[in-house]
N, C-alpha and C positions, 0 to 999 in steps of 0.2 A: 604562559600557553596562548595562543592564536585561538580566537572567535571570531566569526561574521555574523557580526550581531544586528538583530533589528531593533532599531531606535524608538519608531512608530511605525505601525501599519501605513502602507502605502508609500513607505520609503525603501531606497535602497538599501542593503545591506552594508556596515560598516566594521571594517578589519579592527579589531582591539587587542592589544597583549594585555593581559589579564593574568594573576597569581594562579596556580595550578589549584583547581578544587580539591578539598579534603572530603572523601567520604565519612559519612556518619554511621553509627551503627547501624547495619544491614544493609549498607550502600556497599559499593565495590567503584573503583576509577577504571577507566579504561583510556588506554591511549588509542585514539581513533585511527583505523588503518584504511577506512574508506565509509562515506557515509551517502547513500542515495537521496537523490532529489524528487521529493515526491508532489503530486498534484497539491496534496494537503498543506504541504509547505507555501506551495505559490497561494492557497487560499488564507494563509494566514498571514503571508507577506502584502498581500493586495487588500488585506482588510476584510474579505468576503467572509470569515469568520469572526466572532468578536474577540476584542483582544483580552488576555486573561492578564500575562504579566507583561510590563515593559521596563527596560527591552528586555529582549529574549533572542536566543540562540535558537534555531531552529533546528530541523534535521531528526528524522526517528527512523530510521533505515540505516543502522548503524552496525560495520562490523569492527572489533577492537580486541586488544589482549588487555586482560586484567594486569595493570600495575602497581596497584594497592588495594587490599582489602580491609574493610570498616571492621569494628566490632561484631561480633554475635553471628558471622558470615561463616557456614561451617560446610558449604557446598561447593565452594567455586575456591580458586586459588590463583595466586601470582603468574603469569603468563598464558593462562585458559584463553582460547579464542572463543569468544561469544559473539552472539546478536542481538541487538533489543530492537524492540519494534514500537509503534505507536502507544498501546496502552504502558504507560510507566509505573501503577502504583494503584491499588484499590484498598476500600476502607476496611473491608474482610468483615464487617458486621451487619450491613443493611441487609435487606429481604433476598436481593438479586446474589450478593456475594455469599449468601446462605444456601440458595438455592441451584447453586454451579451455575449462575449467569453472570460472572463479574464482569463481563463486557457493558454490562447495562448499571455499574455500580453507582450509586448517588453520588459518591464524593471521589471519583476515579483523579487521578493525576496524569496529563499526556507527555509525552516526551518530544520536546521541542515548541510546546503551546504553554502548559502549564508547569515545565521544568526546563531546564535548558537541555539541550540536545546536541545532535552530533555534528555540526556545520563548526568544528572548532579541532585541535589535537587532541583534547581531552575532555572527556565527560564523566561525570557522578550519575550512576543508575543504582536504582533497586535492585537488589541482588536477585529478589525473586523472579525479577521481569527481565535477567541477564539469561540467554538460553545457550549452551555448550553447541557448537556447530560441528555438523558432520565434515570430513575431510574431503568434499566434493568438487572443490572449485577454489580459486584464488579469491582474495578480498574483495575485490571491486564486482566481480559476479556474483557473489554472495549477498550484496546489499540489497536487490529487489526483492529476494525471497521476504525479509523482514518485515514486510509491509505489502508489497503488490503480491506478494508470493501468499502471505498469508489470509489478507483479504481475499485474494483469488480462492484459494483454499476454501475458505468460511461460505463464499458466494457460490461456488461449485456445487458443495453440500449443500446448501438451502435450494439449489436449481432442482433438484430430486435426481433420479437414475433415469429419466429419458433420455432415447438415443440421439435426438436432433437439438442441439444448441445452438443459440445466437449470441454473438458477443458485437455488442455496440461501444466503440472506442478502443482503438485496437493500440495501446501504448503498453506500459510496463506489466500491467497486471494482465491484460489481454494476451500477450503473446508466451507469458507462463503459463495461463489457463490453458489456452489452446492445446499446449503440450501435453498436462496433466488430462486433458478430456481427450482428445486424441489416444494416449498411453490407455484409457479405461473402454476403449472400443468405442466412442462416441464419434457422430458427424457434426464438425462444427462450418457454421456459416457465420462470417465477419462482415461488420458493417463499419465502413471507414468514412472517414470524409470526402466528398465528392472531390474527384481531380487527384488524390493524393495515391499516386500510382505506387510510390516506395513501401507503403504501408500494405498495398494490395499484394505486390510483389513478395514483402517480408510474410506476410500470412499463408499466401499459398505454398510458400517454401517450408513453413512449418506444418502445413498439411491440411489447411483449411480447404472444404472441399466446394467452397463458395465464396465470392468477395464480391461486394458491393457496396452502394454509398448508403448511409443511412434514410436518406427517403425513398430507394426501393423496395418493393416487397420480396422476399427469398423465394426461390423457385417452388417452396412447399413451406407448409405450417410446421412450425417447430414445436417440440415439447417444451421449452422453455426459453427464455435470453435473459443474460444479465448487462445490465447497462455501469458502463467505466465511465463514461464521458460523463461530466456535469452538467447535462445539458436536458433540462426537465422536458422539452418537445418529444423527447425519444420515448417517454414512458407510452404514449398513446399510438405511436407508430410500432414500438416491442409489444404491446398488445395486440394489434392487428396482424403481427406475425407470429403470433403463438394460436395455439389449437386451444379447442375447449379443454377446462382442466390446464391448461398450461400455465407457467409461472413466470413471470418479469421480477428479478431481482435486481434491486438498484443498490449496487455496490459502493456508492461515494459518501464520504461525511458531509459534502457540500454539493446540492443540485440547485440548479434556477429552477424559478417556478415553474410546476407541473401546468400547464393548460387545460381549459375543462374541455371534457371529451364526452362523447355520446354513451351511454350506459351499456349500449348492446355490445360495445369491443371490449367491455369487463363481464357483461355476462356469459353464461356458459361455463361458471364457475371458473373463470380465470383468476389469478390471485397476483398483487404487487405487493412486495415485501422488501424493506430496507433490510441493510446489513449493519449493524452496530459495533464497532471496534473489534474485538477477537477476546479469545480466553487463552489461558496459559497452556491448558488442553488440546486448542487449535495448533498453538504452536508446536508443542511437543510430537503431535501425529502429524503437520506439514513436514517439519523436518527429519522426521523417521521415512517419511514417503519419498520426499523429494530426492535422495541416492537412487532409488529403486526405479523412479520416473525418466532417470537420465538427462532431467532439466537442463537446457540452455540456456541462459541468460546473454541477450544482447545491450552491451553499456557502451555508453559514451563517456570519457574520464575528462574531468575538469580538474584543475590546481582549485586548493580550497580557496585560495584568492580571486578565484574567477566564478564566485557564486552566482554572483548578479548576472553573469552570462548566461550559465545554466538555466538559471530560472526565466530569463528571457527567451532562451530557446525553446523551454518547455511551453511556456506563455503562447507563443505562436504555432506550438507544433513541428518544431524543428529536431525532435530528439526521435529516433527509432528505435525502441525499448527502451532502457532508463540512462536517467542523467546519473553521474557520480561523480563526488568530491574524494579529493585523495591530499590530505595535509602534507606538508612538506616533510619531510623525513628526518 
């Protein structure tokens, strides 16, 4: 198989030809059809998240077809199209797993971080975390749903049922959540980088009521705001933008330090909450709801061997929607 490997954090990925991995009991092997490039992959490659294994194959927005089934797997079969996301396994015995909070598991594994991921032609995954996909779109356009969509769904649930929603950072997750929120009848206000006309036009085309830069105040106070950009300075900005009782949801796995801010912008029962990973229940609920929502993802496709180019484009904000790697046939 061909894989794009991270030998050390901070270095470019290296193409390596390796033996096809063999699934162990409880695992399946996928022939990767497409794999999204998430900002978390960028944090891993750039060393902003501590290295867990080295070398490692990144990638956790995987769509593929099962080509080998390990022992004791009864729910999946060869040829089936499945998706795989960030949470790659859980212990099943800690207090969090036993209380339906497996996203907080004390001993989790993460796809493309603590186990090899989808920047490859083949990948072995825990069968419990491979989800049959609805027949709603082609492989590349399905990949953003496996992380941006799932985390977006969880963050939207945490944001509550208020009618006005702010989105800070309009990338893969933002463009999916905007569509879901609009489908639920909510008014959406989008905050982009100053001068980013392309993102602003894209957000308006998807139904955003107002678009401005992240240093602007919205035309009215919001019920909730979700921050997808990994920028700590946005937390006090979002607090100022929400009403009393409003929620600010921090949806990334990594964020730069949050600066100090005056207590009065938190007072009034405003709340800051992080989103940590996701559960299998989130995946099942979102993948059932996605076809009904009529979601359309925007992707920019790169050959697998150009993974470094895709990462750099993401790094500089040069991707509208989601970057996707497609392995050679």
